C-alpha positions in Angstrom: 121.4 89.6 93.6 119.6 88.5 96.7 118.5 85.1 97.4 114.9 85.2 98.3 114.8 82.4 101.3 117.9 84.8 102.8 115.4 88.2 102.2 112.7 86.5 104.1 114.4 84.9 106.5 115.9 88.2 107.4 112.2 90.0 106.9 111.4 87.4 109.9 113.7 88.4 111.9 112.5 91.9 112.2 109.2 90.9 112.9 107.9 91.5 109.6 106.2 88.3 108.9 102.7 88.8 107.3 102.7 89.1 103.6 100.0 90.3 101.4 99.8 91.8 97.8 98.9 91.2 94.4 102.1 89.6 92.2 104.5 91.3 90.0 106.5 90.1 87.6 109.8 91.2 89.1 108.9 89.8 92.0 108.4 86.4 90.7 111.4 84.8 92.8 109.5 86.7 95.8 106.0 85.5 95.1 107.0 82.4 94.5 108.7 81.3 97.5 106.1 83.0 99.7 103.5 80.6 98.3 105.4 77.8 98.6 106.1 78.1 101.8 102.8 79.5 103.4 100.6 78.9 100.2 97.8 80.8 100.7 96.9 80.7 105.0 96.8 83.1 108.3 100.6 84.3 107.1 99.7 85.2 103.4 96.6 86.7 101.5 96.8 87.0 97.6 94.8 90.0 97.4 92.2 91.2 95.3 94.3 95.0 95.0 97.3 96.9 96.3 94.4 99.2 98.3 93.3 96.0 99.7 96.0 94.5 100.4 97.2 98.4 102.3 94.3 97.3 104.4 94.9 93.6 105.1 97.9 94.7 106.7 96.9 97.6 108.7 94.3 95.0 110.1 97.6 92.7 110.9 99.3 95.3 112.7 96.4 96.8 114.8 95.8 93.0 116.2 99.1 91.9 116.5 101.8 94.9 117.1 103.8 93.6 114.5 104.7 94.9 111.0 103.0 93.7 107.6 104.3 93.2 103.9 102.9 94.4 101.0 104.3 93.1 97.8 103.1 95.1 94.3 104.1 96.1 90.9 104.7 99.8 90.9 101.7 100.0 88.6 100.0 99.3 91.8 100.6 102.5 93.8 97.9 103.9 92.0 95.4 101.9 94.0 97.7 101.7 97.2 97.6 105.8 97.1 94.2 106.3 99.1 94.7 104.3 102.2 98.5 105.4 102.4 97.6 109.3 102.6 93.9 108.2 104.4 95.0 105.2 106.5 98.4 104.5 107.5 100.1 107.7 107.5 101.4 108.8 110.3 99.8 112.0 109.8 96.8 110.0 110.4 96.3 106.2 112.2 100.4 105.9 112.0 100.2 102.5 110.7 103.8 101.3 109.6 104.0 99.0 106.4 106.8 97.5 104.8 106.2 97.8 100.8 108.4 95.8 97.9 107.6 97.4 95.1 108.9 96.1 91.4 109.6 98.6 89.0 108.5 98.4 85.8 109.2 101.1 83.5 112.6 101.9 85.4 114.7 105.3 83.9 117.4 103.7 81.6 115.7 100.0 81.0 113.2 99.4 77.9 110.3 98.6 78.8 106.7 98.3 77.6 105.1 101.9 76.6 102.0 101.2 80.0 105.1 101.1 82.3 107.1 103.9 81.3 105.4 107.1 82.8 104.5 104.8 85.9 108.2 104.1 86.3 109.3 107.6 85.7 107.9 109.0 88.7 107.8 105.5 91.2 110.6 107.3 93.8 109.1 111.0 93.6 105.8 109.2 94.5 107.4 107.5 97.3 109.1 110.6 98.5 105.5 112.2 98.3 103.6 109.9 99.9 106.5 109.9 103.4 107.8 106.5 102.2 111.3 106.1 102.6 112.7 103.5 100.7 116.2 101.6 99.0 116.6 100.3 96.0 117.6 96.6 95.0 119.6 95.7 91.9 121.7 92.8 90.9 124.5 94.4 93.1 122.6 94.6 96.1 123.7 91.9 98.5 121.2 90.7 101.6 124.5 92.4 103.7 123.7 96.4 102.3 119.7 95.0 103.3 120.5 95.0 106.4 123.1 97.9 107.2 119.7 100.3 105.3 117.3 99.0 107.9 119.6 98.8 111.3 120.9 102.5 110.3 117.3 103.5 109.3 114.0 101.8 108.4 114.0 100.1 111.7 113.7 103.2 113.4 111.3 104.6 111.5 109.0 101.7 111.7 109.4 102.0 114.9 108.0 105.4 114.9 105.3 104.4 112.7 106.2 105.2 109.7 106.6 103.2 106.2 109.4 101.9 104.5 109.5 100.5 101.2 112.3 98.3 98.5 112.2 99.4 95.1 113.0 96.1 93.1 115.1 96.6 89.5 114.9 94.0 86.8 117.0 91.1 88.0 117.7 92.0 91.8 116.2 89.0 92.9 117.9 85.0 92.1 115.3 83.1 90.5 113.2 80.2 92.6 110.9 78.2 90.5 107.8 76.9 91.5 105.2 74.3 89.3 102.1 75.9 89.1 98.9 74.1 87.1 95.1 73.4 87.4 93.0 71.0 85.6 92.0 72.8 82.8 93.2 71.9 79.0 91.6 74.6 77.0 94.3 77.3 76.5 93.7 80.8 76.7 95.1 81.2 73.0 93.1 78.6 71.5 89.8 80.2 73.2 90.8 83.6 71.9 91.3 81.7 68.2 87.7 80.1 68.9 85.6 83.3 69.9 87.2 85.6 67.0 86.2 83.0 64.6 83.0 83.4 65.8 82.7 87.2 65.4 82.1 89.3 62.3 84.4 92.6 62.0 81.2 94.6 63.1 81.9 93.3 66.0 84.2 95.1 68.5 85.9 93.8 71.4 87.9 95.5 74.6 90.8 92.9 75.9 92.2 92.6 79.1 95.9 94.0 80.8 98.6 91.1 80.2 98.8 87.7 77.6 95.2 88.1 76.7 95.8 91.5 74.5 99.0 90.0 73.5 97.3 86.3 72.2 94.5 88.8 70.7 97.1 91.1 68.2 98.6 88.3 67.7 95.6 86.5 65.6 94.7 89.4 64.3 98.3 89.5 62.8 97.8 86.0 61.6 94.2 86.8 59.9 95.5 89.8 58.3 92.3 91.5 59.8 94.3 94.5 61.4 93.4 96.2 64.7 90.6 98.8 64.7 88.2 96.7 65.9 90.2 95.5 69.4 90.7 97.9 72.4 93.7 97.1 73.9 94.0 97.9 78.0 97.2 97.4 78.5 98.1 98.8 81.7 94.9 99.8 84.3 94.7 95.9 85.6 90.7 96.0 86.4 89.1 98.2 84.0 88.4 96.6 80.8 84.8 96.2 81.7 84.3 99.6 82.5 85.4 100.5 79.5 83.2 98.4 77.5 80.4 99.4 79.6 80.9 103.0 78.1 81.4 101.7 74.3 78.7 99.9 74.9 75.8 102.3 75.8 77.3 104.6 73.2 77.0 101.9 70.1 74.0 100.5 71.0 73.6 98.8 67.7 76.9 97.0 67.7 78.1 94.0 69.8 80.5 94.5 72.0 82.9 92.3 73.8 85.0 92.4 76.8 87.4 89.5 76.8 88.6 89.6 80.5 90.9 87.9 82.9 89.5 86.3 86.7 92.3 88.2 88.3 91.0 91.5 86.4 87.8 90.6 87.6 88.7 90.3 91.1 90.9 93.5 91.2 87.9 95.5 90.1 84.5 93.6 90.8 82.4 96.8 91.1 81.9 96.9 87.7 79.6 93.9 87.4 76.4 95.4 89.1 77.3 98.7 87.2 77.1 96.7 84.2 74.4 94.5 85.4 72.0 97.7 86.2 72.5 99.2 83.6 71.5 97.1 80.8 73.7 97.3 78.2 71.6 94.7 75.5 74.8 95.0 73.5 77.6 93.7 76.0 79.1 90.7 76.1 81.5 89.9 79.0 84.1 86.7 78.8 86.4 86.2 81.3 89.1 83.8 80.6 89.8 81.9 84.0 92.8 79.9 84.8 92.3 81.0 88.9 95.8 82.7 88.6 97.5 85.2 87.9 99.1 84.1 85.0 100.4 86.8 83.3 102.3 87.6 86.2 103.8 84.0 87.5 100.7 82.2 87.9 100.1 82.3 91.5 96.4 81.5 92.4 93.8 84.1 92.6 90.1 83.1 94.6 88.4 82.3 91.6 88.1 78.9 91.7 86.4 79.1 95.5 83.7 81.3 94.1 81.0 81.2 92.3 81.2 83.4 89.7 77.7 83.0 87.9 75.4 83.3 91.0 77.2 86.1 91.5 77.1 88.0 88.0 72.9 86.9 87.6 72.5 88.8 91.3 75.0 91.8 89.9 71.8 91.4 87.3 73.6 90.0 84.2 70.8 88.0 82.0 72.8 84.9 81.7 75.8 83.3 82.2 76.9 79.9 80.2 80.2 77.9 81.4 82.7 76.0 78.8 86.1 73.8 80.1 86.8 72.3 76.8 87.1 73.5 73.1 84.2 71.5 71.6 81.6 72.7 75.0 83.4 76.9 74.1 82.5 76.2 70.3 79.1 74.4 70.7 77.7 77.6 73.7 79.3 80.1 71.3 76.0 80.9 69.0 73.8 80.5 72.4 75.8 83.2 73.8 75.9 85.6 71.3 72.1 85.9 70.2 71.2 86.3 74.1 70.4 89.5 75.4 72.8 91.0 77.2 74.4 91.9 79.5 75.5 88.2 79.3 78.8 86.6 81.0 80.8 83.5 79.8 83.2 81.9 81.7 85.9 80.4 79.6 88.1 78.0 81.8 91.6 77.4 80.4 95.0 76.4 81.8 97.7 78.4 83.6 100.0 78.4 80.0 101.0 80.5 77.1 103.4 80.4 74.4 107.3 81.2 75.7 107.4 83.1 71.8 104.3 85.1 73.0 105.0 88.3 70.9 104.1 92.0 72.2 102.0 94.6 70.5 103.9 95.9 67.4 101.5 99.2 67.4 101.5 101.6 69.6 98.8 102.5 72.3 97.8 105.7 70.4 98.0 104.4 67.2 96.0 101.5 68.4 93.5 104.1 70.4 93.4 106.3 66.6 92.5 103.8 64.8 89.6 102.4 67.4 88.0 105.6 67.4 87.8 105.4 64.0 86.4 102.5 63.5 83.7 103.6 65.8 82.7 106.6 64.4 82.5 104.7 60.8 80.0 102.4 62.1 77.4 104.7 62.4 
């Protein structure tokens, strides 16, 4: 196993001293250490999405001549492919970048269905992108990393080529930090309160991560089934667009999007699309814990921006904001009776149950039941 402090010292010794990316649970120890050491400053920027991170690392190299490091889950390679091929590639601007990629869905290791395909093609995709890589496992040592770097990677970076460390589960030793905010209401309790105020005709599109898992478990507890909910188990940041298209095609029903602050920031361009299309049946709920809680709890920038003003300027009809159980219960009636598109910001704690389960239905089963529900709504 690799000690993240030793790994970061090795990076510094080799002129790799700017870090950016989107957190991943497989990289939790490294991300926690970087945040513990640098917090958020000019040496460490937690990006909105992975393509954004590649651009930041490019700007760093252009301005300093040194190397930037981009960390991400392998699912984020999809967001990064465009700048890797059309910006940093040796046939374009020849910008060297160091990638640290969490390998979810690694072949032979059980994982959730949304990771299986990306896991199978991760190393093949890096080869297509002309990014040489080293796989880090539980057996890898810091000396192995140094040997590969000196024998191969160092020269590639000098020539403008990018390199990657593909990180298997358990490759990094743990590094613990405490993360919290000032909000007391849990996301799970907020979801329960909202569901209790909906009817079985209301449709929910829920975002990637633990919010969907919490929704699934509460439906199980209520014996309501899952046909009312589309669980966006992958494609982080796209739930609001999925919900928009559904709202435009089922105008007679309320369509709710359960979103997260990190997911919203990842593809924030969806908000003006919602506002300009003006679906009157669109109800957007942001569970805002100002963190990437599902993948470890590193902060987002949501605590420093006025999301309500942004929504209004994106042509949402109204914005509601709450931060405790009582205010959520009091505001729901007004929120759900307001003509959409409308936004409800629910400030919640950085917490979830350690025994939180995962959906017991497959994505295909979820899709089939959901589509049948929509078709029967007419």
